[in-house]
N, C-alpha and C positions, 0 to 999 in steps of 0.2 A: 517430588516431579527432578528430575537431575534437568543444569544446567548447560546447555546445547544451543548453539547459536539457533539465532531466527533468521528465517525464509523469505518473503514476504513479495508481493506478485503489488504492482504501484496501480494509483488511478489516475485512469486517465477522464480526460474531459470532453465531450462535444463545443466545440464553438465557432462560432462565426466566421472569428477570424484566425481559425486555425487553419490546419494545410498537415501536412504527409515529413515533415522533415526529418521526426523523431525516427524514420522507418531507416537517417541515412547511420544511426547510430545501431541496431538491429533490432531494434523496437518494434512489434507487429504491432499493430494501430486496429481498433473496433473499430472508429473515426475516423471516415474521408475527411473532416475538418478539427482533426484532433486539436485543440492549442493551447492544453495546458494533462501537463505530465506532475503528478502527484509521486515521489520514492520509497516516500513514506509518511500516510497519513491517517490522523483517529477522526478526522476535522465531522461531524453530523452529514457535511454534504457530499462524505467519500474517507471508505478507512480499507488504507492495506490489511488482505489478509494473506494466513498464515500461511507457503505454499505447501508444509510436511512437514510430517513429522507426531509427536502426539498433539500439537495444537492444529494442529492441521485444520482450516476453512474458520477458522477464529479471526474475528477479528484487532486487531491496534486496542481498537478501544474497552473489548469486552477480556479483551489480556490486561489490561492495564486497572480497570474494575475491578477487574479477581485478583490481581496481584500488585495493588497498589503500589508506590516507590516506600520507605522506611527507612531513609537515609539517617547516618549519624551523624551527630553534632551537631 
């Protein structure tokens, strides 16, 4: 696997206190009551998904599971 930047789809959450203000920033919202926007997430209640490339369709959690950080030091 080559090292290339990954681009993810964000996670939007439908909440009773939400609204449509994120449209002002250019987002296409899946809910009329969008109350949360997770730009980059590997949470069990919402995971970012790779948009394109060889890892397209994989969640951030699955990528981490298969390639955990092996830092030095």
